[in-house]
C-alpha positions in Angstrom: -32.3 -5.3 9.7 -35.4 -7.0 8.2 -37.9 -8.5 10.6 -37.4 -12.1 9.2 -33.6 -11.7 9.8 -34.2 -10.6 13.4 -36.5 -13.6 13.9 -33.9 -15.9 12.4 -31.2 -14.5 14.6 -33.4 -14.8 17.7 -34.1 -18.5 16.8 -30.4 -19.2 16.2 -29.5 -17.7 19.6 -32.1 -19.9 21.3 -30.9 -23.0 19.4 -27.2 -22.3 20.3 -28.1 -21.8 24.0 -30.1 -25.0 23.9 -27.2 -26.9 22.5 -24.7 -25.5 25.0 -27.1 -26.5 27.9 -27.1 -30.1 26.4 -23.3 -30.3 26.4 -22.5 -29.3 22.8 -19.5 -27.2 22.2 -20.2 -24.5 19.6 -17.4 -24.1 17.1 -18.9 -21.6 14.7 -22.1 -19.8 13.9 -23.2 -18.6 10.5 -20.2 -20.1 8.7 -20.2 -19.2 5.0 -18.4 -21.2 2.3 -18.8 -19.9 -1.2 -22.6 -19.1 -1.3 -23.7 -21.6 1.3 -24.2 -21.0 5.1 -24.2 -23.3 8.1 -26.2 -21.9 11.0 -24.4 -23.7 13.8 -21.3 -26.0 13.8 -21.0 -27.8 17.1 -19.3 -30.9 18.5 -20.3 -33.5 21.0 -18.9 -36.9 21.8 -16.3 -36.8 19.0 -19.0 -36.0 16.4 -19.2 -32.8 14.3 -22.8 -31.6 14.4 -24.0 -29.4 11.5 -27.2 -27.7 12.5 -29.8 -25.9 10.3 -32.1 -23.7 12.4 -35.6 -23.0 11.3 -37.6 -20.4 13.2 -41.3 -20.0 12.7 -44.1 -18.1 14.3 -46.2 -21.2 14.6 -46.1 -24.9 13.6 -49.4 -25.0 11.8 -48.2 -25.8 8.3 -44.9 -27.7 8.0 -42.8 -30.0 10.0 -39.2 -29.1 10.7 -37.9 -31.5 8.1 -40.2 -30.2 5.4 -38.7 -26.7 5.9 -35.3 -27.7 4.5 -35.4 -28.1 0.8 -33.2 -30.6 -1.2 -31.4 -27.5 -2.6 -30.6 -26.3 0.9 -29.4 -29.7 1.9 -27.0 -29.8 -1.0 -25.7 -26.3 -0.1 -25.3 -27.3 3.6 -23.4 -30.4 2.6 -21.1 -28.4 0.3 -20.4 -25.9 3.0 -19.7 -28.7 5.4 -17.2 -30.3 3.1 -15.5 -26.9 2.8 -15.4 -26.4 6.5 -14.0 -29.9 7.1 -11.3 -29.3 4.5 -10.4 -25.8 5.7 -10.2 -26.8 9.4 -8.6 -30.3 8.7 -11.3 -32.1 10.7 -11.4 -35.8 11.0 -14.7 -36.5 12.9 -17.9 -38.3 12.2 -20.4 -35.8 10.9 -24.1 -35.5 11.7 -26.7 -33.2 10.2 -29.4 -31.9 12.5 -32.3 -29.5 12.3 -33.5 -27.4 15.2 -37.0 -25.9 14.8 -37.8 -23.0 17.0 -41.6 -22.2 17.3 -42.2 -18.8 18.7 -46.0 -18.9 19.4 -45.4 -20.8 22.6 -44.1 -19.4 25.9 -41.3 -20.2 26.3 -40.6 -20.9 22.6 -40.7 -24.5 21.7 -37.4 -26.1 20.5 -37.6 -29.3 18.5 -34.2 -31.0 17.9 -34.2 -33.5 15.1 -30.9 -35.5 15.1 -29.7 -37.1 11.9 -32.4 -35.1 10.0 -30.7 -35.8 6.7 -27.7 -37.5 5.2 -25.3 -36.6 2.5 -26.0 -38.4 -0.8 -23.3 -40.6 -2.2 
């Protein structure tokens, strides 16, 4: 496995553990719909939480929200629509970003709730 994939998986594991400790129920990880992937699908307080995880060695260059492109947002929203349809889910939906910064010990986790919204 490529090093960037291992780093990404490590960050996703940290993010999933963080969410579980905060009382989120993890429904799925790495859900793929057509060509789009959702890193973590969780639920808390009757809200479906779609989480994009970004793992970086340091936070020197970009903020977490700058790491998710408009193209990625469109793909995440399309995958979310597919997931909701396939699973027949009727919950409010929120899109979050979790940034995992590895150059700190322990790694720093930044959770940005409502990081982006679907366009109308």
